[in-house]
C-alpha positions in Angstrom: -97.5 139.3 201.7 -100.8 139.5 199.9 -101.6 135.9 200.9 -101.1 136.9 204.5 -103.6 139.8 204.2 -106.2 137.5 202.5 -105.9 134.9 205.1 -106.7 137.5 207.8 -109.9 138.7 206.1 -111.9 135.5 206.3 -111.2 135.1 210.0 -112.4 138.6 210.7 -115.6 138.0 208.8 -116.3 134.7 210.5 -115.7 136.3 213.9 -118.1 139.1 213.0 -120.8 136.6 212.0 -120.3 134.8 215.2 -120.6 137.9 217.3 -123.8 138.9 215.4 -125.4 135.5 215.9 -124.5 135.6 219.6 -126.1 139.0 219.9 -129.2 137.8 218.1 -129.5 134.8 220.4 -129.2 137.1 223.4 -131.9 139.3 222.1 -134.2 136.4 221.4 -133.7 135.1 225.0 -134.5 138.6 226.3 -137.7 138.7 224.2 -138.7 135.3 225.4 -138.1 136.3 229.0 -140.2 139.5 228.6 -142.9 137.5 226.9 -143.0 134.9 229.7 -143.1 137.7 232.4 -146.0 139.3 230.6 -148.0 136.1 230.1 -147.4 135.4 233.9 -149.3 138.6 234.7 -152.6 137.3 233.1 -155.5 135.6 234.8 -154.5 136.8 238.3 -156.5 138.8 240.8 -155.4 142.4 241.3 -155.7 144.2 244.6 -155.0 147.8 245.5 -152.7 149.0 248.3 -155.5 148.9 250.9 -156.1 145.2 250.1 -159.4 145.8 248.2 -160.0 143.6 245.1 -159.7 145.7 241.9 -160.5 142.9 239.4 -158.8 140.3 237.3 -156.0 140.8 234.8 -157.2 139.9 231.3 -154.7 141.3 228.8 -151.6 143.4 228.2 -151.7 146.2 225.7 -148.2 147.7 225.2 -147.4 149.0 228.7 -150.9 148.7 230.1 -152.3 145.9 232.2 -156.0 145.5 231.3 -158.1 144.6 234.4 -161.7 143.4 234.2 -163.5 145.1 237.2 -167.1 144.2 237.2 -168.6 145.3 233.9 -165.8 147.8 233.3 -162.2 147.4 232.1 -159.3 149.4 233.6 -156.0 150.2 232.0 -153.2 150.4 234.6 -149.5 151.1 233.6 -147.3 148.0 234.2 -144.9 150.2 236.2 -147.6 150.4 238.9 -148.0 146.6 239.1 -146.1 144.4 241.5 -146.3 140.6 241.8 -147.2 139.3 245.3 -147.2 135.5 245.2 -150.5 134.6 243.4 -152.0 138.1 243.2 -150.9 141.4 241.6 -150.7 144.5 243.7 -151.3 148.0 242.4 -148.6 150.3 243.8 -149.5 153.9 244.6 -152.6 155.8 243.8 -154.5 155.2 240.6 -156.7 157.7 238.9 -159.8 155.5 238.4 -161.3 157.8 235.8 -158.2 157.7 233.6 -157.9 153.9 234.1 -161.5 153.5 233.0 -160.9 155.6 229.9 -157.8 153.5 228.9 -159.7 150.3 229.6 -162.6 151.4 227.5 -160.3 152.5 224.7 -158.8 149.0 224.8 -162.2 147.3 224.8 -163.4 149.3 221.8 -160.3 148.3 219.8 -160.3 144.7 220.9 -163.9 143.6 221.0 -166.0 142.8 217.9 -169.6 143.0 219.2 -172.1 140.8 217.3 -175.7 142.0 217.4 -178.5 139.5 217.3 -179.6 140.6 213.8 -176.0 140.6 212.4 -175.5 137.1 213.9 -178.4 135.6 212.0 -177.1 137.1 208.8 -173.7 135.6 209.4 -175.0 132.2 210.5 -174.6 132.6 214.2 
C-alpha cells in the first residue's frame, strides 16, 4: 500500500512541473508578441483623424507612444493609436498641451545633453 502511494507522488510532481513549464512558455510567447507589436509601432508616420501629419513615432514609454513633431515630442497613450497600413492613426481628440507635457517629461528623462564645454572635457 505504501509503495502505491509513493509511486503516485512522482507522477503528480512531474505533471506539475510540466504544467508550470508550459505556462512559462506561453507567457514568454505572449511577451514576445507584445514586444513585436510595440517595435512595429516605431519609425512610422502618425496622422490625426483629419488626415493631418502629427509627426513620427520614435519611442514607447510604458503605455505612451512618443512622437517627434517638429522640435517637440508628444506623448500619446497607446490606446488612442490605431495601425492603418504603413501609418499610425490617432483616434479621437488629443489634448495637445497634455501630450506636449508628457513628451517633454520623456525627453528630459531620456536625453543626455552634451554642452560644447563638457564635450571638450570628455574628449568629444
